[in-house]
C-alpha angles and dihedrals in degrees: 000000000000110000105183116118102251098042121145096261097049093044092051091049092046095048093045093051092046091054093049091046090054090052091047091059092051092045093048092058091047094048095049092046092051091052091047093047095047100040110011084209127138087196090061091052091047092049091052091054091045093052092051094046094046093051090047093051095046095047102039098084092048100041091070092065090057092045091054096043104040131051109288090206093058093043088056094045098044095046090051091050092050092050091046093052093046093051092047088052090050088053091052092045094052090046091052092039092239100116114113131189094248089050090051090051092051093047092046090050090054093048090047089051090051090052091055089060096036098052099053090040091056094044092046092048097054095075088053093054103045137034120267087248090063101044094100092049093044092052091043092052091050090047094051096045093044091053092045089049089051093051093046092043094052092045093046091046093053092049097043095045092079094038104048106009137232099296092057093050092049089048091051088052092051093048091049090059092048091049089049090051091050090053091049093053089077096052122107115213117174119232116247099200134036114267112264136163107267104226128158095271093050090046093052093043091050091048091051092047090052092051090047091050090056094044091053092055109071091191093057091047090051093047093049093050092051092044089058092055095039095054091045090052096051098047096087092057090063103030090053097038094101090050090046091053097042103037105025101034093029088221132143130250092270090067088052087054092049092051092047090049091049089057091051091049088052090052090053094047091050091053091048091048090059097038098048105030142035092225095113094047090051091048103046090164088076090066095040095049100026093108090059091049089052093046095050091048093052093044088056092052097082091043093061112099109258093237088065095057089141088077086066087068090060091045095051091039089056089048091053092048093051092044089056093047093049098044097044092046096047096044092047089051090049090051089054095046106042121084106250090232089061099035097103095046095047093045090049091052088051093050088050090052090051091052096036104094098020095101089050092047091048092054095041092051091054093048095047092047089063092058110029136036125274089238092057092048093048093049092047092049090047092053090051090050091051089050090052089051090054088054090047096056089050092060107117116261094358095149095049088048090057096042108036115070124202114251121259089231091065092048092050094047090055094051121090125209114247 
């Protein structure tokens, strides 16, 4: 198997995902606008988000079994086809005025379910398509292009909404998934386990073996525990950002847009920093203490005088940059460390951990914001994030985990020809 970075399989996967990500941005704008136009209800928008998050959380631990047992290529292709068909149907239903809110919820639940299989399949497949030496660059390239596609998709969606209408945008989203699936048809991804009929016993045994695999690795256990706390700690900074901008800064929605864009620009710059330079590898402390850097920056945000709101752009831009550096570095290291036969299961457990306490954090943030100041909440959340970083650096062998890649020979010996 060809292992250089820009080989045929990786390029087809990368381009396909970029196209679908572009369509997702356009479709997201259209979907939210349809809900707002038809219901005018914040509850309806919240319910849509809740349905998608709940499906993701419930399916994540189990999706990994399927990703490790079945063909990752066909999981990627089929889930893109399903999402493409559903979005094309949404376009038709809006055009014929037959789309209802319950129907949208059901369709969104299905597309969210597809994403829970698609995401670990993609992440697990990358180490099989490129050399270990290029994992950081491969993940960085995907990160940069996905974020650029998001920016362009959201902007294009907002402009085109008035020009061509909601049905056309939903149709574009559907077609983007189908084009992505067509591109992915020509990818070769080796199997990692022998083909076997996936019945209930095999499913349960695989799930148990995945849990045991994680339990036997003290580093993975430590990482998953800290991820749970880290993601809980950072939720208030984003749930309360509109309130922070509107009530604390006294600014309009355009400032909210600028701050959100600054974070996305930071994400892109972080990806480029890893893809184009060796700065992060030479300064491993950035990864180890990046959570603290993020926390301190966001704790400073409510202390900045409101008339200097432009400083918030730098703060959230720095947060985005560090977020990109941390996520790309850790996921690349996980891809190098985890046995390919367990990759899907372990990644799914990690995604479940990331989602685990988010609904609680969302609700708690809203309740607290009615009784105490935004500044107090931000500082409290920042302190919790710093505490989680202290736990992170105490995880056994963390530095060697980040620096020492697994050999390609091991990866190849654990892959089976289809």
